[in-house]
C-alpha positions as CSV (number, residue, x, y, z in Angstrom):
1,M,-16.4,10.3,-29.3
2,T,-13.4,9.4,-31.9
3,A,-12.2,5.6,-32.4
4,V,-9.9,4.3,-30.0
5,A,-7.3,1.6,-31.1
6,A,-4.7,1.4,-27.9
7,T,-5.0,-2.0,-26.4
8,R,-4.2,-0.9,-22.8
9,I,-7.4,0.6,-22.4
10,A,-9.4,0.2,-19.3
11,I,-13.1,1.1,-18.7
12,V,-14.6,1.4,-15.3
13,T,-18.0,2.0,-14.6
14,G,-19.6,3.7,-11.8
15,A,-16.7,5.6,-11.7
16,S,-17.9,8.9,-10.4
17,S,-17.3,7.7,-6.6
18,G,-16.2,5.1,-4.1
19,I,-14.6,1.8,-5.4
20,G,-14.7,2.8,-8.7
21,A,-12.7,5.9,-8.7
22,A,-10.5,4.5,-6.5
23,T,-10.0,1.4,-9.2
24,A,-9.5,4.2,-11.6
25,R,-6.6,5.7,-9.8
26,G,-5.3,2.3,-9.5
27,L,-5.5,1.2,-13.0
28,A,-4.0,4.6,-13.9
29,A,-1.0,4.3,-11.6
30,A,-0.6,0.7,-13.2
31,G,-0.2,2.5,-16.4
32,Y,-3.6,2.2,-18.3
33,R,-5.3,4.5,-20.1
34,V,-8.7,4.7,-18.2
35,V,-12.0,5.6,-19.5
36,L,-14.3,6.6,-16.7
37,T,-18.3,6.0,-17.1
38,A,-20.7,7.1,-14.9
39,R,-24.0,9.1,-14.8
40,R,-22.7,12.0,-12.7
41,K,-20.9,13.8,-15.6
42,D,-19.7,16.2,-13.4
43,R,-17.8,14.0,-11.0
44,I,-16.1,11.7,-13.5
45,E,-14.9,15.0,-15.4
46,A,-13.1,15.9,-12.2
47,L,-11.6,12.7,-11.9
48,A,-10.3,12.7,-15.3
49,A,-8.7,16.0,-14.9
50,E,-7.3,14.9,-11.6
51,L,-5.7,11.9,-12.9
52,T,-4.5,13.9,-16.2
53,D,-3.0,16.6,-13.8
54,A,-1.4,13.6,-12.3
55,G,0.2,12.6,-15.4
56,H,-1.9,9.6,-16.5
57,D,-4.2,9.3,-19.4
58,A,-7.8,9.6,-18.6
59,L,-11.1,10.1,-20.4
60,A,-14.5,10.6,-18.9
61,Y,-17.6,9.5,-20.7
62,A,-21.3,9.7,-19.0
63,L,-22.9,6.8,-19.6
64,D,-26.1,4.8,-18.0
65,V,-25.1,1.2,-18.0
66,T,-29.1,0.4,-18.1
67,D,-29.6,2.1,-21.6
68,R,-28.7,-0.4,-24.0
69,E,-28.7,2.1,-26.6
70,A,-26.1,4.4,-25.1
71,V,-24.1,1.6,-24.3
72,D,-23.7,0.2,-27.9
73,T,-22.8,3.6,-28.9
74,F,-20.2,4.0,-26.4
75,A,-18.8,0.4,-27.3
76,T,-18.2,1.5,-31.3
77,A,-15.5,3.9,-30.1
78,F,-13.4,1.0,-29.3
79,K,-11.5,-1.6,-31.5
80,K,-9.8,-3.0,-28.5
81,I,-9.7,-2.7,-24.9
82,A,-7.6,-4.5,-22.1
83,V,-9.9,-4.5,-18.9
84,L,-13.7,-3.8,-18.4
85,V,-14.5,-3.5,-14.7
86,N,-18.1,-3.7,-13.8
87,N,-18.5,-1.7,-10.8
88,A,-21.7,0.0,-11.4
89,G,-24.4,-1.5,-9.0
90,G,-25.6,-0.4,-5.3
91,A,-28.1,-1.6,-3.0
92,L,-31.5,0.0,-1.9
93,G,-33.3,-0.6,1.1
94,A,-33.1,-3.3,4.0
95,D,-36.6,-4.3,4.1
96,S,-37.9,-8.0,4.4
97,I,-39.2,-10.1,1.5
98,A,-42.8,-9.6,2.9
99,T,-42.4,-5.7,2.9
100,G,-39.9,-5.2,0.2
101,D,-40.6,-2.5,-2.6
102,P,-40.6,-4.2,-5.8
103,A,-39.5,-1.1,-7.6
104,D,-36.2,-1.1,-5.4
105,W,-35.9,-5.0,-6.3
106,R,-36.2,-4.0,-10.3
107,Q,-33.8,-1.1,-9.8
108,M,-31.1,-3.3,-8.3
109,Y,-31.4,-5.9,-10.8
110,E,-31.1,-3.5,-13.6
111,T,-28.3,-1.8,-12.3
112,N,-26.4,-4.8,-11.2
113,V,-27.2,-7.5,-13.3
114,I,-28.8,-6.0,-16.6
115,G,-26.2,-3.3,-17.0
116,T,-23.1,-5.8,-16.3
117,L,-24.8,-7.8,-19.2
118,N,-25.1,-4.5,-21.3
119,V,-21.5,-3.4,-20.9
120,T,-20.0,-6.7,-21.1
121,Q,-21.9,-7.8,-23.9
122,A,-21.2,-4.4,-25.8
123,L,-17.5,-4.7,-25.3
124,L,-16.5,-8.4,-25.4
125,P,-15.5,-8.3,-29.2
126,A,-12.8,-5.4,-28.4
127,L,-11.9,-7.4,-25.5
128,T,-11.2,-10.3,-27.4
129,A,-9.6,-8.4,-30.3
130,S,-6.9,-7.1,-27.7
131,G,-5.6,-10.7,-27.7
132,D,-5.7,-10.3,-23.7
133,G,-8.5,-9.0,-22.2
134,T,-9.8,-9.1,-18.7
135,V,-13.5,-8.8,-17.5
136,V,-13.9,-7.7,-13.7
137,V,-17.2,-8.3,-12.2
138,L,-17.4,-6.6,-8.9
139,S,-19.8,-8.4,-7.1
140,S,-20.3,-8.9,-3.1
141,T,-20.2,-11.4,-0.4
142,A,-24.1,-10.8,-0.9
143,G,-23.5,-12.8,-3.6
144,H,-22.2,-15.9,-2.0
145,G,-24.5,-15.9,1.3
146,T,-28.0,-14.5,2.3
147,Y,-28.7,-12.4,5.0
148,E,-32.0,-10.8,6.9
149,G,-33.3,-7.5,5.2
150,G,-31.3,-8.1,2.1
151,G,-33.3,-10.1,-0.2
152,G,-33.1,-7.7,-3.3
153,Y,-29.8,-7.0,-3.1
154,V,-28.6,-10.3,-2.5
155,A,-30.9,-11.6,-5.1
156,A,-29.1,-9.2,-7.6
157,K,-25.5,-10.1,-6.6
158,H,-26.2,-13.9,-6.6
159,A,-27.3,-13.1,-10.4
160,E,-24.2,-11.0,-10.9
161,H,-22.1,-13.9,-9.6
162,V,-23.8,-16.6,-11.8
163,L,-23.4,-14.0,-14.9
164,A,-19.5,-13.8,-14.2
165,E,-19.6,-17.8,-13.5
166,T,-21.2,-18.6,-16.8
167,L,-19.2,-16.1,-19.0
168,R,-15.9,-17.6,-17.9
169,L,-17.6,-21.1,-19.0
170,E,-18.6,-20.0,-22.5
171,I,-15.5,-18.1,-23.4
172,V,-13.2,-20.6,-22.2
173,G,-10.3,-20.9,-25.0
174,T,-10.6,-17.3,-25.8
175,P,-7.8,-14.4,-24.9
176,V,-10.5,-13.2,-22.4
177,R,-10.2,-13.8,-18.5
178,V,-13.1,-13.4,-16.0
179,I,-12.4,-12.0,-12.7
180,E,-15.2,-11.8,-9.8
181,I,-14.3,-9.3,-6.8
182,A,-16.7,-9.8,-3.9
183,P,-16.0,-7.7,-1.1
184,G,-17.6,-7.7,2.4
185,M,-17.8,-4.6,4.6
186,V,-16.6,-1.6,2.7
187,K,-17.2,1.8,4.0
188,T,-17.6,4.4,1.2
189,D,-19.1,8.0,1.4
190,G,-22.0,7.0,-0.6
191,F,-23.1,3.0,-0.5
192,A,-24.9,2.7,3.0
193,L,-26.4,6.3,2.4
194,N,-27.8,5.7,-0.7
195,R,-29.1,2.1,0.7
196,F,-31.0,4.0,3.0
197,G,-32.4,6.9,1.1
198,G,-30.0,9.5,2.7
199,D,-30.6,8.8,6.2
200,A,-27.2,9.0,7.8
201,D,-28.5,7.7,11.1
202,K,-29.2,4.5,9.4
203,A,-26.3,4.4,7.4
204,A,-23.8,5.1,10.3
205,K,-25.2,2.0,12.2
206,V,-24.0,-0.4,9.2
207,Y,-20.1,0.4,10.7
208,A,-20.8,0.9,14.4
209,G,-18.4,-0.7,16.3
210,V,-16.3,-1.9,13.8
211,A,-12.7,-0.6,14.0
212,E,-11.6,-1.1,10.3
213,P,-13.8,-1.9,8.1
214,L,-12.5,-2.2,4.3
215,T,-12.3,1.0,2.3
216,A,-12.6,1.8,-1.6
217,D,-8.7,1.9,-1.9
218,D,-8.4,-1.8,-0.2
219,V,-10.9,-3.3,-2.8
220,A,-9.3,-0.8,-5.6
221,D,-6.1,-2.3,-4.5
222,T,-7.3,-6.1,-4.6
223,I,-9.0,-5.3,-8.2
224,T,-5.7,-4.0,-9.6
225,W,-3.6,-6.8,-8.2
226,A,-5.7,-9.2,-10.1
227,V,-5.8,-7.6,-13.1
228,T,-2.1,-7.1,-13.2
229,R,-1.1,-10.8,-12.7
230,P,0.5,-12.5,-15.9
231,P,-2.2,-13.1,-18.7
232,H,-2.0,-16.7,-17.8
233,V,-3.1,-16.5,-14.5
234,N,-6.8,-16.0,-13.7
235,I,-8.4,-14.9,-10.4
236,D,-11.6,-16.7,-11.1
237,L,-13.1,-15.6,-7.5
238,L,-11.5,-13.4,-4.7
239,V,-13.7,-12.6,-1.3
240,V,-12.2,-10.0,0.9
241,R,-13.6,-8.8,3.9
242,P,-12.2,-6.8,7.0
243,R,-10.7,-8.6,9.8
244,A,-13.7,-7.9,11.7
245,Q,-16.2,-9.6,9.7
246,A,-16.2,-13.4,9.6
247,S,-19.4,-13.7,7.7
248,N,-22.3,-11.8,6.1
249,T,-24.1,-11.8,9.8
250,K,-21.2,-12.4,11.8
251,V,-19.1,-8.9,12.7
252,H,-17.1,-8.2,15.7
253,R,-18.3,-4.7,16.9
254,E,-16.4,-2.8,19.7
255,L,-18.5,-1.6,22.5
């Protein structure tokens, strides 16, 4: 990968599907050169081709955000970038604290928290060098309230929230904003299905009776809006839920 010097570059992690892919489309439409990263190379290459065919500037780069050496190598390609969207993450299982699998907890922490840390640390110099950088952390309402059966995911998302909040304190005075977007119930092709190990029935029950959960495009629109505010405007934290969801544990379901 050759060095890139342009300042209107937006890097999106976890861009192979769902919110990440929708965000890449939104930022491309907003005029950014988007760099798509994810482990599934075929998917991000297909998305990059789609965006290129539509007249946008897009590049795919296979990357595992938990692999620090690979992340550091990736970061050397960029002298300046405008936006980093830390979207890579996910949930595994819905077991109680008493029965949860420590391996699932470890994987969720590695992806959601350490992955965000790896990419943010590696690219912060290029974000600063741009003179107008933006770090987006895609957390969750799980990072702001607990619910039964969500202990591991909730813990990881709380940590990701604190990462964003602390970073904002530590780099104040530099030309870099830190934005946290915390979605509630979002229906995508993969989130619930991955959480329940491919069990389609369990995944479907998450959204049962909810007339209009959020879509990936809804969240992508929110991210794009926050990123494209004037440079002096920082959206510290934006919580976005469907109208049917009042809290993590209060959801209106039609019978």
